[in-house]
mmCIF file of the N, C-alpha and C atoms, coordinates in Angstrom:
data_MODEL
# 
_entry.id   MODEL 
# 
loop_
_atom_site.group_PDB 
_atom_site.id 
_atom_site.type_symbol 
_atom_site.label_atom_id 
_atom_site.label_alt_id 
_atom_site.label_comp_id 
_atom_site.label_asym_id 
_atom_site.label_entity_id 
_atom_site.label_seq_id 
_atom_site.pdbx_PDB_ins_code 
_atom_site.Cartn_x 
_atom_site.Cartn_y 
_atom_site.Cartn_z 
_atom_site.occupancy 
_atom_site.B_iso_or_equiv 
_atom_site.pdbx_formal_charge 
_atom_site.auth_seq_id 
_atom_site.auth_comp_id 
_atom_site.auth_asym_id 
_atom_site.auth_atom_id 
_atom_site.pdbx_PDB_model_num 
ATOM 1   N N  . MET A 1 1  ? 0.843  -1.172 0.008  1.00 0.00 ? 1  MET A N  1 
ATOM 2   C CA . MET A 1 1  ? 0.012  0.008  0.002  1.00 0.00 ? 1  MET A CA 1 
ATOM 3   C C  . MET A 1 1  ? 0.891  1.223  0.003  1.00 0.00 ? 1  MET A C  1 
ATOM 4   N N  . PRO A 1 2  ? 0.623  2.190  -0.866 1.00 0.00 ? 2  PRO A N  1 
ATOM 5   C CA . PRO A 1 2  ? 1.485  3.393  -0.930 1.00 0.00 ? 2  PRO A CA 1 
ATOM 6   C C  . PRO A 1 2  ? 1.260  4.338  0.247  1.00 0.00 ? 2  PRO A C  1 
ATOM 7   N N  . LEU A 1 3  ? 2.281  5.122  0.498  1.00 0.00 ? 3  LEU A N  1 
ATOM 8   C CA . LEU A 1 3  ? 2.191  6.200  1.506  1.00 0.00 ? 3  LEU A CA 1 
ATOM 9   C C  . LEU A 1 3  ? 2.304  7.515  0.765  1.00 0.00 ? 3  LEU A C  1 
ATOM 10  N N  . TYR A 1 4  ? 1.703  8.543  1.339  1.00 0.00 ? 4  TYR A N  1 
ATOM 11  C CA . TYR A 1 4  ? 1.710  9.870  0.734  1.00 0.00 ? 4  TYR A CA 1 
ATOM 12  C C  . TYR A 1 4  ? 2.218  10.869 1.754  1.00 0.00 ? 4  TYR A C  1 
ATOM 13  N N  . LEU A 1 5  ? 3.018  11.806 1.262  1.00 0.00 ? 5  LEU A N  1 
ATOM 14  C CA . LEU A 1 5  ? 3.585  12.882 2.079  1.00 0.00 ? 5  LEU A CA 1 
ATOM 15  C C  . LEU A 1 5  ? 2.982  14.214 1.637  1.00 0.00 ? 5  LEU A C  1 
ATOM 16  N N  . CYS A 1 6  ? 2.485  14.942 2.614  1.00 0.00 ? 6  CYS A N  1 
ATOM 17  C CA . CYS A 1 6  ? 1.977  16.265 2.358  1.00 0.00 ? 6  CYS A CA 1 
ATOM 18  C C  . CYS A 1 6  ? 2.714  17.259 3.278  1.00 0.00 ? 6  CYS A C  1 
ATOM 19  N N  . VAL A 1 7  ? 3.204  18.337 2.692  1.00 0.00 ? 7  VAL A N  1 
ATOM 20  C CA . VAL A 1 7  ? 3.907  19.355 3.455  1.00 0.00 ? 7  VAL A CA 1 
ATOM 21  C C  . VAL A 1 7  ? 3.217  20.646 3.228  1.00 0.00 ? 7  VAL A C  1 
ATOM 22  N N  . ASP A 1 8  ? 2.740  21.314 4.298  1.00 0.00 ? 8  ASP A N  1 
ATOM 23  C CA . ASP A 1 8  ? 2.106  22.624 4.242  1.00 0.00 ? 8  ASP A CA 1 
ATOM 24  C C  . ASP A 1 8  ? 3.086  23.626 4.784  1.00 0.00 ? 8  ASP A C  1 
ATOM 25  N N  . CYS A 1 9  ? 3.499  24.554 3.957  1.00 0.00 ? 9  CYS A N  1 
ATOM 26  C CA . CYS A 1 9  ? 4.499  25.574 4.296  1.00 0.00 ? 9  CYS A CA 1 
ATOM 27  C C  . CYS A 1 9  ? 3.803  26.936 4.412  1.00 0.00 ? 9  CYS A C  1 
ATOM 28  N N  . GLY A 1 10 ? 4.077  27.598 5.533  1.00 0.00 ? 10 GLY A N  1 
ATOM 29  C CA . GLY A 1 10 ? 3.448  28.912 5.744  1.00 0.00 ? 10 GLY A CA 1 
ATOM 30  C C  . GLY A 1 10 ? 4.326  29.830 6.555  1.00 0.00 ? 10 GLY A C  1 
ATOM 31  N N  . GLY A 1 11 ? 3.820  30.998 6.820  1.00 0.00 ? 11 GLY A N  1 
ATOM 32  C CA . GLY A 1 11 ? 4.606  32.013 7.533  1.00 0.00 ? 11 GLY A CA 1 
ATOM 33  C C  . GLY A 1 11 ? 4.844  31.727 8.989  1.00 0.00 ? 11 GLY A C  1 
ATOM 34  N N  . THR A 1 12 ? 3.978  30.933 9.620  1.00 0.00 ? 12 THR A N  1 
ATOM 35  C CA . THR A 1 12 ? 4.146  30.680 11.039 1.00 0.00 ? 12 THR A CA 1 
ATOM 36  C C  . THR A 1 12 ? 4.661  29.258 11.347 1.00 0.00 ? 12 THR A C  1 
ATOM 37  N N  . LYS A 1 13 ? 4.430  28.320 10.412 1.00 0.00 ? 13 LYS A N  1 
ATOM 38  C CA . LYS A 1 13 ? 4.917  26.930 10.662 1.00 0.00 ? 13 LYS A CA 1 
ATOM 39  C C  . LYS A 1 13 ? 4.897  26.156 9.365  1.00 0.00 ? 13 LYS A C  1 
ATOM 40  N N  . ALA A 1 14 ? 5.627  25.014 9.454  1.00 0.00 ? 14 ALA A N  1 
ATOM 41  C CA . ALA A 1 14 ? 5.534  23.993 8.418  1.00 0.00 ? 14 ALA A CA 1 
ATOM 42  C C  . ALA A 1 14 ? 4.903  22.772 9.078  1.00 0.00 ? 14 ALA A C  1 
ATOM 43  N N  . ALA A 1 15 ? 4.076  22.044 8.322  1.00 0.00 ? 15 ALA A N  1 
ATOM 44  C CA . ALA A 1 15 ? 3.474  20.833 8.854  1.00 0.00 ? 15 ALA A CA 1 
ATOM 45  C C  . ALA A 1 15 ? 3.633  19.746 7.825  1.00 0.00 ? 15 ALA A C  1 
ATOM 46  N N  . ALA A 1 16 ? 4.057  18.576 8.285  1.00 0.00 ? 16 ALA A N  1 
ATOM 47  C CA . ALA A 1 16 ? 4.183  17.418 7.375  1.00 0.00 ? 16 ALA A CA 1 
ATOM 48  C C  . ALA A 1 16 ? 3.357  16.278 7.908  1.00 0.00 ? 16 ALA A C  1 
ATOM 49  N N  . VAL A 1 17 ? 2.673  15.613 6.983  1.00 0.00 ? 17 VAL A N  1 
ATOM 50  C CA . VAL A 1 17 ? 1.822  14.438 7.348  1.00 0.00 ? 17 VAL A CA 1 
ATOM 51  C C  . VAL A 1 17 ? 2.180  13.347 6.380  1.00 0.00 ? 17 VAL A C  1 
ATOM 52  N N  . ILE A 1 18 ? 2.378  12.137 6.898  1.00 0.00 ? 18 ILE A N  1 
ATOM 53  C CA . ILE A 1 18 ? 2.523  10.948 6.077  1.00 0.00 ? 18 ILE A CA 1 
ATOM 54  C C  . ILE A 1 18 ? 1.210  10.155 6.289  1.00 0.00 ? 18 ILE A C  1 
ATOM 55  N N  . ALA A 1 19 ? 0.533  9.836  5.183  1.00 0.00 ? 19 ALA A N  1 
ATOM 56  C CA . ALA A 1 19 ? -0.765 9.179  5.255  1.00 0.00 ? 19 ALA A CA 1 
ATOM 57  C C  . ALA A 1 19 ? -0.727 7.904  4.431  1.00 0.00 ? 19 ALA A C  1 
ATOM 58  N N  . ASP A 1 20 ? -1.595 6.986  4.831  1.00 0.00 ? 20 ASP A N  1 
ATOM 59  C CA . ASP A 1 20 ? -1.709 5.748  4.038  1.00 0.00 ? 20 ASP A CA 1 
ATOM 60  C C  . ASP A 1 20 ? -2.707 5.965  2.893  1.00 0.00 ? 20 ASP A C  1 
ATOM 61  N N  . GLN A 1 21 ? -2.960 4.942  2.115  1.00 0.00 ? 21 GLN A N  1 
ATOM 62  C CA . GLN A 1 21 ? -3.786 5.041  0.949  1.00 0.00 ? 21 GLN A CA 1 
ATOM 63  C C  . GLN A 1 21 ? -5.243 5.485  1.239  1.00 0.00 ? 21 GLN A C  1 
ATOM 64  N N  . SER A 1 22 ? -5.689 5.193  2.426  1.00 0.00 ? 22 SER A N  1 
ATOM 65  C CA . SER A 1 22 ? -7.056 5.577  2.756  1.00 0.00 ? 22 SER A CA 1 
ATOM 66  C C  . SER A 1 22 ? -7.132 7.049  3.309  1.00 0.00 ? 22 SER A C  1 
ATOM 67  N N  . GLY A 1 23 ? -5.971 7.655  3.436  1.00 0.00 ? 23 GLY A N  1 
ATOM 68  C CA . GLY A 1 23 ? -5.929 9.031  3.946  1.00 0.00 ? 23 GLY A CA 1 
ATOM 69  C C  . GLY A 1 23 ? -5.716 9.139  5.419  1.00 0.00 ? 23 GLY A C  1 
ATOM 70  N N  . GLN A 1 24 ? -5.553 7.999  6.078  1.00 0.00 ? 24 GLN A N  1 
ATOM 71  C CA . GLN A 1 24 ? -5.303 8.028  7.512  1.00 0.00 ? 24 GLN A CA 1 
ATOM 72  C C  . GLN A 1 24 ? -3.869 8.416  7.834  1.00 0.00 ? 24 GLN A C  1 
ATOM 73  N N  . PRO A 1 25 ? -3.628 9.424  8.650  1.00 0.00 ? 25 PRO A N  1 
ATOM 74  C CA . PRO A 1 25 ? -2.280 9.786  9.014  1.00 0.00 ? 25 PRO A CA 1 
ATOM 75  C C  . PRO A 1 25 ? -1.557 8.685  9.775  1.00 0.00 ? 25 PRO A C  1 
ATOM 76  N N  . VAL A 1 26 ? -0.296 8.387  9.399  1.00 0.00 ? 26 VAL A N  1 
ATOM 77  C CA . VAL A 1 26 ? 0.490  7.433  10.123 1.00 0.00 ? 26 VAL A CA 1 
ATOM 78  C C  . VAL A 1 26 ? 1.621  8.143  10.885 1.00 0.00 ? 26 VAL A C  1 
ATOM 79  N N  . ALA A 1 27 ? 1.895  9.396  10.503 1.00 0.00 ? 27 ALA A N  1 
ATOM 80  C CA . ALA A 1 27 ? 2.909  10.195 11.183 1.00 0.00 ? 27 ALA A CA 1 
ATOM 81  C C  . ALA A 1 27 ? 2.696  11.664 10.840 1.00 0.00 ? 27 ALA A C  1 
ATOM 82  N N  . GLN A 1 28 ? 3.087  12.560 11.717 1.00 0.00 ? 28 GLN A N  1 
ATOM 83  C CA . GLN A 1 28 ? 3.014  13.970 11.434 1.00 0.00 ? 28 GLN A CA 1 
ATOM 84  C C  . GLN A 1 28 ? 4.048  14.707 12.254 1.00 0.00 ? 28 GLN A C  1 
ATOM 85  N N  . SER A 1 29 ? 4.364  15.912 11.830 1.00 0.00 ? 29 SER A N  1 
ATOM 86  C CA . SER A 1 29 ? 5.323  16.762 12.528 1.00 0.00 ? 29 SER A CA 1 
ATOM 87  C C  . SER A 1 29 ? 5.107  18.208 12.203 1.00 0.00 ? 29 SER A C  1 
ATOM 88  N N  . LEU A 1 30 ? 5.663  19.066 12.999 1.00 0.00 ? 30 LEU A N  1 
ATOM 89  C CA . LEU A 1 30 ? 5.624  20.506 12.858 1.00 0.00 ? 30 LEU A CA 1 
ATOM 90  C C  . LEU A 1 30 ? 7.038  21.059 12.782 1.00 0.00 ? 30 LEU A C  1 
ATOM 91  N N  . GLY A 1 31 ? 7.219  22.084 12.010 1.00 0.00 ? 31 GLY A N  1 
ATOM 92  C CA . GLY A 1 31 ? 8.508  22.767 11.928 1.00 0.00 ? 31 GLY A CA 1 
ATOM 93  C C  . GLY A 1 31 ? 8.295  24.282 12.041 1.00 0.00 ? 31 GLY A C  1 
ATOM 94  N N  . GLY A 1 32 ? 9.365  24.984 11.819 1.00 0.00 ? 32 GLY A N  1 
ATOM 95  C CA . GLY A 1 32 ? 9.319  26.428 11.949 1.00 0.00 ? 32 GLY A CA 1 
ATOM 96  C C  . GLY A 1 32 ? 8.727  27.118 10.743 1.00 0.00 ? 32 GLY A C  1 
ATOM 97  N N  . PRO A 1 33 ? 8.739  28.468 10.783 1.00 0.00 ? 33 PRO A N  1 
ATOM 98  C CA . PRO A 1 33 ? 8.196  29.212 9.670  1.00 0.00 ? 33 PRO A CA 1 
ATOM 99  C C  . PRO A 1 33 ? 8.855  28.803 8.349  1.00 0.00 ? 33 PRO A C  1 
ATOM 100 N N  . SER A 1 34 ? 8.019  28.781 7.287  1.00 0.00 ? 34 SER A N  1 
ATOM 101 C CA . SER A 1 34 ? 8.560  28.262 6.009  1.00 0.00 ? 34 SER A CA 1 
ATOM 102 C C  . SER A 1 34 ? 8.027  29.088 4.801  1.00 0.00 ? 34 SER A C  1 
ATOM 103 N N  . ASN A 1 35 ? 7.913  30.351 4.967  1.00 0.00 ? 35 ASN A N  1 
ATOM 104 C CA . ASN A 1 35 ? 7.481  31.218 3.894  1.00 0.00 ? 35 ASN A CA 1 
ATOM 105 C C  . ASN A 1 35 ? 8.670  31.494 2.987  1.00 0.00 ? 35 ASN A C  1 
ATOM 106 N N  . PHE A 1 36 ? 8.662  30.922 1.800  1.00 0.00 ? 36 PHE A N  1 
ATOM 107 C CA . PHE A 1 36 ? 9.801  31.068 0.866  1.00 0.00 ? 36 PHE A CA 1 
ATOM 108 C C  . PHE A 1 36 ? 10.105 32.504 0.550  1.00 0.00 ? 36 PHE A C  1 
ATOM 109 N N  . ALA A 1 37 ? 9.101  33.329 0.394  1.00 0.00 ? 37 ALA A N  1 
ATOM 110 C CA . ALA A 1 37 ? 9.289  34.725 0.050  1.00 0.00 ? 37 ALA A CA 1 
ATOM 111 C C  . ALA A 1 37 ? 10.112 35.500 1.081  1.00 0.00 ? 37 ALA A C  1 
ATOM 112 N N  . TYR A 1 38 ? 9.977  35.110 2.337  1.00 0.00 ? 38 TYR A N  1 
ATOM 113 C CA . TYR A 1 38 ? 10.712 35.783 3.421  1.00 0.00 ? 38 TYR A CA 1 
ATOM 114 C C  . TYR A 1 38 ? 12.011 35.104 3.772  1.00 0.00 ? 38 TYR A C  1 
ATOM 115 N N  . LEU A 1 39 ? 12.059 33.804 3.606  1.00 0.00 ? 39 LEU A N  1 
ATOM 116 C CA . LEU A 1 39 ? 13.241 33.035 4.054  1.00 0.00 ? 39 LEU A CA 1 
ATOM 117 C C  . LEU A 1 39 ? 14.325 32.946 3.017  1.00 0.00 ? 39 LEU A C  1 
ATOM 118 N N  . GLY A 1 40 ? 13.956 32.818 1.751  1.00 0.00 ? 40 GLY A N  1 
ATOM 119 C CA . GLY A 1 40 ? 14.902 32.513 0.688  1.00 0.00 ? 40 GLY A CA 1 
ATOM 120 C C  . GLY A 1 40 ? 15.042 31.001 0.568  1.00 0.00 ? 40 GLY A C  1 
ATOM 121 N N  . LEU A 1 41 ? 15.672 30.615 -0.537 1.00 0.00 ? 41 LEU A N  1 
ATOM 122 C CA . LEU A 1 41 ? 15.725 29.160 -0.851 1.00 0.00 ? 41 LEU A CA 1 
ATOM 123 C C  . LEU A 1 41 ? 16.417 28.290 0.149  1.00 0.00 ? 41 LEU A C  1 
ATOM 124 N N  . HIS A 1 42 ? 17.598 28.721 0.610  1.00 0.00 ? 42 HIS A N  1 
ATOM 125 C CA . HIS A 1 42 ? 18.400 27.881 1.514  1.00 0.00 ? 42 HIS A CA 1 
ATOM 126 C C  . HIS A 1 42 ? 17.646 27.619 2.821  1.00 0.00 ? 42 HIS A C  1 
ATOM 127 N N  . ALA A 1 43 ? 17.157 28.666 3.495  1.00 0.00 ? 43 ALA A N  1 
ATOM 128 C CA . ALA A 1 43 ? 16.471 28.540 4.753  1.00 0.00 ? 43 ALA A CA 1 
ATOM 129 C C  . ALA A 1 43 ? 15.142 27.755 4.584  1.00 0.00 ? 43 ALA A C  1 
ATOM 130 N N  . PHE A 1 44 ? 14.435 28.042 3.482  1.00 0.00 ? 44 PHE A N  1 
ATOM 131 C CA . PHE A 1 44 ? 13.172 27.334 3.184  1.00 0.00 ? 44 PHE A CA 1 
ATOM 132 C C  . PHE A 1 44 ? 13.426 25.825 3.074  1.00 0.00 ? 44 PHE A C  1 
ATOM 133 N N  . ALA A 1 45 ? 14.430 25.460 2.285  1.00 0.00 ? 45 ALA A N  1 
ATOM 134 C CA . ALA A 1 45 ? 14.752 24.038 2.064  1.00 0.00 ? 45 ALA A CA 1 
ATOM 135 C C  . ALA A 1 45 ? 15.124 23.374 3.379  1.00 0.00 ? 45 ALA A C  1 
ATOM 136 N N  . ALA A 1 46 ? 15.859 24.100 4.250  1.00 0.00 ? 46 ALA A N  1 
ATOM 137 C CA . ALA A 1 46 ? 16.285 23.525 5.534  1.00 0.00 ? 46 ALA A CA 1 
ATOM 138 C C  . ALA A 1 46 ? 15.093 23.232 6.414  1.00 0.00 ? 46 ALA A C  1 
ATOM 139 N N  . VAL A 1 47 ? 14.132 24.156 6.460  1.00 0.00 ? 47 VAL A N  1 
ATOM 140 C CA . VAL A 1 47 ? 12.935 23.938 7.281  1.00 0.00 ? 47 VAL A CA 1 
ATOM 141 C C  . VAL A 1 47 ? 12.092 22.774 6.771  1.00 0.00 ? 47 VAL A C  1 
ATOM 142 N N  . VAL A 1 48 ? 11.936 22.705 5.438  1.00 0.00 ? 48 VAL A N  1 
ATOM 143 C CA . VAL A 1 48 ? 11.150 21.567 4.870  1.00 0.00 ? 48 VAL A CA 1 
ATOM 144 C C  . VAL A 1 48 ? 11.880 20.257 5.140  1.00 0.00 ? 48 VAL A C  1 
ATOM 145 N N  . LYS A 1 49 ? 13.151 20.207 4.939  1.00 0.00 ? 49 LYS A N  1 
ATOM 146 C CA . LYS A 1 49 ? 13.955 18.974 5.190  1.00 0.00 ? 49 LYS A CA 1 
ATOM 147 C C  . LYS A 1 49 ? 13.795 18.527 6.641  1.00 0.00 ? 49 LYS A C  1 
ATOM 148 N N  . GLU A 1 50 ? 13.953 19.457 7.568  1.00 0.00 ? 50 GLU A N  1 
ATOM 149 C CA . GLU A 1 50 ? 13.880 19.136 9.004  1.00 0.00 ? 50 GLU A CA 1 
ATOM 150 C C  . GLU A 1 50 ? 12.461 18.644 9.363  1.00 0.00 ? 50 GLU A C  1 
ATOM 151 N N  . THR A 1 51 ? 11.436 19.270 8.803  1.00 0.00 ? 51 THR A N  1 
ATOM 152 C CA . THR A 1 51 ? 10.065 18.879 9.084  1.00 0.00 ? 51 THR A CA 1 
ATOM 153 C C  . THR A 1 51 ? 9.743  17.490 8.553  1.00 0.00 ? 51 THR A C  1 
ATOM 154 N N  . VAL A 1 52 ? 10.190 17.224 7.328  1.00 0.00 ? 52 VAL A N  1 
ATOM 155 C CA . VAL A 1 52 ? 9.952  15.887 6.731  1.00 0.00 ? 52 VAL A CA 1 
ATOM 156 C C  . VAL A 1 52 ? 10.725 14.831 7.513  1.00 0.00 ? 52 VAL A C  1 
ATOM 157 N N  . GLU A 1 53 ? 11.976 15.124 7.906  1.00 0.00 ? 53 GLU A N  1 
ATOM 158 C CA . GLU A 1 53 ? 12.747 14.166 8.701  1.00 0.00 ? 53 GLU A CA 1 
ATOM 159 C C  . GLU A 1 53 ? 12.048 13.855 10.031 1.00 0.00 ? 53 GLU A C  1 
ATOM 160 N N  . LYS A 1 54 ? 11.467 14.835 10.665 1.00 0.00 ? 54 LYS A N  1 
ATOM 161 C CA . LYS A 1 54 ? 10.744 14.622 11.907 1.00 0.00 ? 54 LYS A CA 1 
ATOM 162 C C  . LYS A 1 54 ? 9.532  13.728 11.684 1.00 0.00 ? 54 LYS A C  1 
ATOM 163 N N  . ALA A 1 55 ? 8.839  13.904 10.562 1.00 0.00 ? 55 ALA A N  1 
ATOM 164 C CA . ALA A 1 55 ? 7.710  13.035 10.248 1.00 0.00 ? 55 ALA A CA 1 
ATOM 165 C C  . ALA A 1 55 ? 8.173  11.593 9.992  1.00 0.00 ? 55 ALA A C  1 
ATOM 166 N N  . LEU A 1 56 ? 9.290  11.451 9.324  1.00 0.00 ? 56 LEU A N  1 
ATOM 167 C CA . LEU A 1 56 ? 9.825  10.107 9.073  1.00 0.00 ? 56 LEU A CA 1 
ATOM 168 C C  . LEU A 1 56 ? 10.245 9.433  10.399 1.00 0.00 ? 56 LEU A C  1 
ATOM 169 N N  . LYS A 1 57 ? 10.810 10.213 11.284 1.00 0.00 ? 57 LYS A N  1 
ATOM 170 C CA . LYS A 1 57 ? 11.186 9.644  12.588 1.00 0.00 ? 57 LYS A CA 1 
ATOM 171 C C  . LYS A 1 57 ? 9.982  9.259  13.414 1.00 0.00 ? 57 LYS A C  1 
ATOM 172 N N  . ALA A 1 58 ? 8.874  9.996  13.239 1.00 0.00 ? 58 ALA A N  1 
ATOM 173 C CA . ALA A 1 58 ? 7.649  9.689  13.963 1.00 0.00 ? 58 ALA A CA 1 
ATOM 174 C C  . ALA A 1 58 ? 6.882  8.475  13.407 1.00 0.00 ? 58 ALA A C  1 
ATOM 175 N N  . CYS A 1 59 ? 7.239  8.100  12.197 1.00 0.00 ? 59 CYS A N  1 
ATOM 176 C CA . CYS A 1 59 ? 6.560  6.982  11.572 1.00 0.00 ? 59 CYS A CA 1 
ATOM 177 C C  . CYS A 1 59 ? 7.164  5.650  12.029 1.00 0.00 ? 59 CYS A C  1 
ATOM 178 N N  . ASP A 1 60 ? 6.295  4.718  12.285 1.00 0.00 ? 60 ASP A N  1 
ATOM 179 C CA . ASP A 1 60 ? 6.717  3.379  12.689 1.00 0.00 ? 60 ASP A CA 1 
ATOM 180 C C  . ASP A 1 60 ? 7.527  2.772  11.580 1.00 0.00 ? 60 ASP A C  1 
ATOM 181 N N  . PRO A 1 61 ? 8.786  2.397  11.814 1.00 0.00 ? 61 PRO A N  1 
ATOM 182 C CA . PRO A 1 61 ? 9.610  1.863  10.721 1.00 0.00 ? 61 PRO A CA 1 
ATOM 183 C C  . PRO A 1 61 ? 9.012  0.628  10.050 1.00 0.00 ? 61 PRO A C  1 
ATOM 184 N N  . SER A 1 62 ? 8.215  -0.154 10.760 1.00 0.00 ? 62 SER A N  1 
ATOM 185 C CA . SER A 1 62 ? 7.605  -1.324 10.166 1.00 0.00 ? 62 SER A CA 1 
ATOM 186 C C  . SER A 1 62 ? 6.578  -0.880 9.075  1.00 0.00 ? 62 SER A C  1 
ATOM 187 N N  . ILE A 1 63 ? 5.944  0.247  9.261  1.00 0.00 ? 63 ILE A N  1 
ATOM 188 C CA . ILE A 1 63 ? 5.018  0.788  8.259  1.00 0.00 ? 63 ILE A CA 1 
ATOM 189 C C  . ILE A 1 63 ? 5.791  1.125  6.968  1.00 0.00 ? 63 ILE A C  1 
ATOM 190 N N  . LEU A 1 64 ? 6.892  1.805  7.171  1.00 0.00 ? 64 LEU A N  1 
ATOM 191 C CA . LEU A 1 64 ? 7.724  2.196  5.991  1.00 0.00 ? 64 LEU A CA 1 
ATOM 192 C C  . LEU A 1 64 ? 8.216  0.972  5.276  1.00 0.00 ? 64 LEU A C  1 
ATOM 193 N N  . GLN A 1 65 ? 8.702  -0.040 5.988  1.00 0.00 ? 65 GLN A N  1 
ATOM 194 C CA . GLN A 1 65 ? 9.245  -1.196 5.366  1.00 0.00 ? 65 GLN A CA 1 
ATOM 195 C C  . GLN A 1 65 ? 8.133  -2.072 4.743  1.00 0.00 ? 65 GLN A C  1 
ATOM 196 N N  . ALA A 1 66 ? 6.979  -2.166 5.392  1.00 0.00 ? 66 ALA A N  1 
ATOM 197 C CA . ALA A 1 66 ? 5.897  -2.986 4.865  1.00 0.00 ? 66 ALA A CA 1 
ATOM 198 C C  . ALA A 1 66 ? 5.314  -2.408 3.577  1.00 0.00 ? 66 ALA A C  1 
ATOM 199 N N  . ASN A 1 67 ? 5.539  -1.104 3.377  1.00 0.00 ? 67 ASN A N  1 
ATOM 200 C CA . ASN A 1 67 ? 5.000  -0.456 2.192  1.00 0.00 ? 67 ASN A CA 1 
ATOM 201 C C  . ASN A 1 67 ? 6.063  -0.347 1.094  1.00 0.00 ? 67 ASN A C  1 
ATOM 202 N N  . GLY A 1 68 ? 7.137  -1.011 1.260  1.00 0.00 ? 68 GLY A N  1 
ATOM 203 C CA . GLY A 1 68 ? 8.159  -1.032 0.221  1.00 0.00 ? 68 GLY A CA 1 
ATOM 204 C C  . GLY A 1 68 ? 8.864  0.321  0.024  1.00 0.00 ? 68 GLY A C  1 
ATOM 205 N N  . THR A 1 69 ? 8.898  1.093  1.070  1.00 0.00 ? 69 THR A N  1 
ATOM 206 C CA . THR A 1 69 ? 9.463  2.435  0.959  1.00 0.00 ? 69 THR A CA 1 
ATOM 207 C C  . THR A 1 69 ? 10.875 2.396  1.487  1.00 0.00 ? 69 THR A C  1 
ATOM 208 N N  . SER A 1 70 ? 11.717 1.636  0.791  1.00 0.00 ? 70 SER A N  1 
ATOM 209 C CA . SER A 1 70 ? 13.122 1.473  1.286  1.00 0.00 ? 70 SER A CA 1 
ATOM 210 C C  . SER A 1 70 ? 13.851 2.796  1.225  1.00 0.00 ? 70 SER A C  1 
ATOM 211 N N  . HIS A 1 71 ? 13.522 3.655  0.264  1.00 0.00 ? 71 HIS A N  1 
ATOM 212 C CA . HIS A 1 71 ? 14.208 4.935  0.213  1.00 0.00 ? 71 HIS A CA 1 
ATOM 213 C C  . HIS A 1 71 ? 13.806 5.768  1.428  1.00 0.00 ? 71 HIS A C  1 
ATOM 214 N N  . CYS A 1 72 ? 12.575 5.668  1.907  1.00 0.00 ? 72 CYS A N  1 
ATOM 215 C CA . CYS A 1 72 ? 12.166 6.371  3.120  1.00 0.00 ? 72 CYS A CA 1 
ATOM 216 C C  . CYS A 1 72 ? 12.865 5.789  4.326  1.00 0.00 ? 72 CYS A C  1 
ATOM 217 N N  . SER A 1 73 ? 12.980 4.480  4.335  1.00 0.00 ? 73 SER A N  1 
ATOM 218 C CA . SER A 1 73 ? 13.706 3.831  5.461  1.00 0.00 ? 73 SER A CA 1 
ATOM 219 C C  . SER A 1 73 ? 15.167 4.274  5.528  1.00 0.00 ? 73 SER A C  1 
ATOM 220 N N  . GLN A 1 74 ? 15.752 4.368  4.361  1.00 0.00 ? 74 GLN A N  1 
ATOM 221 C CA . GLN A 1 74 ? 17.154 4.849  4.317  1.00 0.00 ? 74 GLN A CA 1 
ATOM 222 C C  . GLN A 1 74 ? 17.268 6.289  4.807  1.00 0.00 ? 74 GLN A C  1 
ATOM 223 N N  . ALA A 1 75 ? 16.303 7.130  4.390  1.00 0.00 ? 75 ALA A N  1 
ATOM 224 C CA . ALA A 1 75 ? 16.270 8.510  4.850  1.00 0.00 ? 75 ALA A CA 1 
ATOM 225 C C  . ALA A 1 75 ? 16.089 8.576  6.389  1.00 0.00 ? 75 ALA A C  1 
ATOM 226 N N  . LEU A 1 76 ? 15.228 7.710  6.897  1.00 0.00 ? 76 LEU A N  1 
ATOM 227 C CA . LEU A 1 76 ? 14.978 7.615  8.329  1.00 0.00 ? 76 LEU A CA 1 
ATOM 228 C C  . LEU A 1 76 ? 16.252 7.260  9.047  1.00 0.00 ? 76 LEU A C  1 
ATOM 229 N N  . GLN A 1 77 ? 16.971 6.247  8.550  1.00 0.00 ? 77 GLN A N  1 
ATOM 230 C CA . GLN A 1 77 ? 18.229 5.839  9.183  1.00 0.00 ? 77 GLN A CA 1 
ATOM 231 C C  . GLN A 1 77 ? 19.248 6.929  9.147  1.00 0.00 ? 77 GLN A C  1 
ATOM 232 N N  . GLN A 1 78 ? 19.300 7.621  8.020  1.00 0.00 ? 78 GLN A N  1 
ATOM 233 C CA . GLN A 1 78 ? 20.285 8.746  7.913  1.00 0.00 ? 78 GLN A CA 1 
ATOM 234 C C  . GLN A 1 78 ? 19.924 9.856  8.908  1.00 0.00 ? 78 GLN A C  1 
ATOM 235 N N  . SER A 1 79 ? 18.644 10.151 9.046  1.00 0.00 ? 79 SER A N  1 
ATOM 236 C CA . SER A 1 79 ? 18.233 11.249 9.955  1.00 0.00 ? 79 SER A CA 1 
ATOM 237 C C  . SER A 1 79 ? 18.466 10.871 11.400 1.00 0.00 ? 79 SER A C  1 
ATOM 238 N N  . HIS A 1 80 ? 18.350 9.544  11.723 1.00 0.00 ? 80 HIS A N  1 
ATOM 239 C CA . HIS A 1 80 ? 18.698 9.113  13.099 1.00 0.00 ? 80 HIS A CA 1 
ATOM 240 C C  . HIS A 1 80 ? 20.169 9.222  13.360 1.00 0.00 ? 80 HIS A C  1 
ATOM 241 N N  . ALA A 1 81 ? 20.989 9.097  12.336 1.00 0.00 ? 81 ALA A N  1 
ATOM 242 C CA . ALA A 1 81 ? 22.452 9.146  12.494 1.00 0.00 ? 81 ALA A CA 1 
ATOM 243 C C  . ALA A 1 81 ? 22.926 10.556 12.773 1.00 0.00 ? 81 ALA A C  1 
ATOM 244 N N  . THR A 1 82 ? 22.123 11.562 12.363 1.00 0.00 ? 82 THR A N  1 
ATOM 245 C CA . THR A 1 82 ? 22.559 12.984 12.510 1.00 0.00 ? 82 THR A CA 1 
ATOM 246 C C  . THR A 1 82 ? 22.019 13.595 13.771 1.00 0.00 ? 82 THR A C  1 
# 
C-alpha cells in the first residue's frame, strides 16, 4: 500500500503528514516558519527537510518497510544518525 507525504508551508509553521492510501495519518510533525518569500531558498529548504525528517522519525519503521518504501527507510536511518 502506498504512502503519501503532504507538506504545508506557511509564515508561522511547516506541517508534514505521512498518510496511508485511505488518507489516515500514520505520522506527522511541525516545523518552523517556511514562507519562501521571506526566508529565501536555503532557509526554506532547511525547514522543509527538517520537518519531513521529523515526520519520518515519527513513523513506525515497520510501516515504512511494509509499504516497500526502502528509500524512506534509508532517509529515516540517515536522519537518526545525525
